[in-house]
C-alpha positions in Angstrom: 4.3 -19.0 1.2 6.8 -16.9 3.1 10.5 -16.5 3.3 10.4 -18.7 6.5 8.6 -21.4 4.5 11.2 -21.2 1.7 13.9 -21.5 4.3 12.2 -24.6 5.8 12.0 -26.1 2.4 15.7 -25.5 1.8 16.6 -27.0 5.2 14.3 -30.0 4.8 15.5 -30.7 1.2 19.2 -30.7 2.3 18.4 -32.7 5.4 16.9 -35.6 3.4 19.3 -35.4 0.5 21.7 -38.2 -0.5 25.4 -37.9 0.5 26.3 -36.8 -3.0 23.6 -34.1 -3.2 24.6 -32.9 0.3 28.2 -32.6 -0.8 27.2 -30.6 -3.9 24.8 -28.2 -2.2 25.9 -27.7 1.4 29.0 -25.6 1.0 28.5 -21.8 1.0 24.8 -22.0 0.3 22.6 -19.0 0.5 19.6 -19.0 2.8 16.0 -18.1 1.7 16.6 -14.4 1.3 19.7 -15.1 -0.9 17.7 -17.6 -3.0 14.9 -15.0 -3.5 17.4 -12.3 -4.4 19.2 -14.6 -6.8 16.1 -15.6 -8.6 15.0 -12.0 -8.9 18.4 -11.0 -10.2 18.4 -13.6 -13.0 14.6 -13.5 -13.7 14.8 -16.4 -16.1 14.5 -20.1 -15.5 14.2 -23.4 -17.4 11.0 -25.3 -16.6 10.8 -29.0 -17.4 7.4 -30.8 -17.8 6.2 -34.0 -19.4 4.3 -34.2 -22.7 1.1 -36.2 -23.3 3.4 -38.9 -24.9 5.5 -39.0 -21.7 8.5 -37.2 -23.2 10.4 -34.6 -21.4 9.9 -31.0 -22.4 12.0 -28.0 -21.2 11.5 -24.3 -22.0 12.9 -21.0 -20.8 10.4 -18.8 -18.9 10.4 -15.6 -16.9 10.7 -16.3 -13.2 10.6 -14.3 -9.9 10.4 -15.0 -6.2 8.0 -12.8 -4.1 7.6 -13.4 -0.4 9.3 -16.8 -0.7 7.0 -17.9 -3.6 8.6 -18.9 -6.9 6.5 -17.7 -9.8 6.9 -18.4 -13.5 5.2 -17.6 -16.8 3.5 -19.8 -19.3 2.4 -18.4 -22.7 -1.0 -19.0 -24.2 -1.1 -21.9 -26.7 2.3 -23.1 -25.6 3.3 -26.7 -25.1 4.4 -25.8 -21.6 0.8 -24.6 -20.8 -0.7 -27.7 -22.3 1.7 -29.9 -20.3 0.9 -28.0 -17.0 -2.8 -28.4 -17.5 -2.4 -32.1 -17.9 0.3 -32.8 -15.3 1.4 -30.0 -12.9 4.7 -31.8 -12.0 7.7 -29.6 -12.8 11.4 -29.1 -12.3 12.7 -25.6 -12.5 16.3 -24.4 -12.6 17.7 -20.9 -12.3 21.4 -20.6 -13.1 24.3 -18.3 -13.6 28.1 -18.7 -13.4 28.1 -18.4 -9.6 24.9 -20.2 -8.4 22.2 -22.7 -9.3 18.7 -23.1 -7.8 17.1 -26.4 -8.6 13.4 -27.0 -7.6 11.0 -29.9 -8.0 7.4 -29.5 -7.2 3.8 -29.0 -8.4 2.8 -26.0 -10.5 -0.2 -24.1 -9.2 -2.1 -21.8 -11.5 -2.3 -18.3 -10.1 -4.3 -17.0 -13.1 -4.0 -14.9 -16.3 -1.6 -12.0 -15.9 -4.1 -9.4 -17.0 -6.5 -10.5 -14.2 -3.8 -10.2 -11.5 -2.9 -6.5 -11.6 -1.6 -6.3 -8.0 0.6 -9.4 -8.5 1.9 -8.0 -11.8 2.7 -4.7 -10.2 4.8 -6.5 -7.6 6.6 -8.5 -10.2 7.3 -5.5 -12.3 8.8 -3.7 -9.3 11.2 -6.7 -8.8 12.5 -6.4 -12.3 15.6 -4.3 -12.9 14.0 -3.3 -16.3 10.8 -2.1 -14.6 8.7 -4.8 -16.3 8.5 -8.5 -15.6 6.6 -9.3 -18.8 6.0 -7.3 -22.0 3.1 -4.8 -21.7 -0.3 -6.3 -22.1 1.1 -9.9 -22.1 -1.9 -12.3 -22.1 -0.2 -15.3 -20.5 -0.5 -17.2 -17.3 1.3 -17.1 -13.9 2.1 -20.2 -12.0 3.7 -20.7 -8.6 5.5 -23.8 -7.4 4.5 -25.9 -4.4 8.0 -27.0 -3.5 8.8 -30.6 -2.9 12.6 -30.3 -3.1 14.8 -27.2 -3.5 18.6 -26.9 -3.6 20.9 -23.9 -4.0 24.6 -24.0 -4.7 
């Protein structure tokens, strides 16, 4: 994915939104570079999935956006990881007092963090703290194939 792809997804999502959604998300919205910068400034998100019993499950994860691709973490042995393996449909929100990013899509496994050193280096460089995840974190990285995305 690229920044241009992210911008296309933002434009298409707003173009097909209901009148209410359009009224909520069309005023003063940031373009793709602003969305990416916002996600990287917050670096935390809530990811919602569905359990094996069909119940909703939400959890806080680390999140970043690199070259227009939204990436998030899933810890080993977590309910989130089990849910993603069974059903990759997700909703993700990144929020602070000024803005909200709301995404719906399909999670795509990128791999285990220790097996992705180049990706982890890029994510660490995005973090204000110099580290995206704790040192030697054994978890997984996922990206999102965006179906809908809105930014207020």
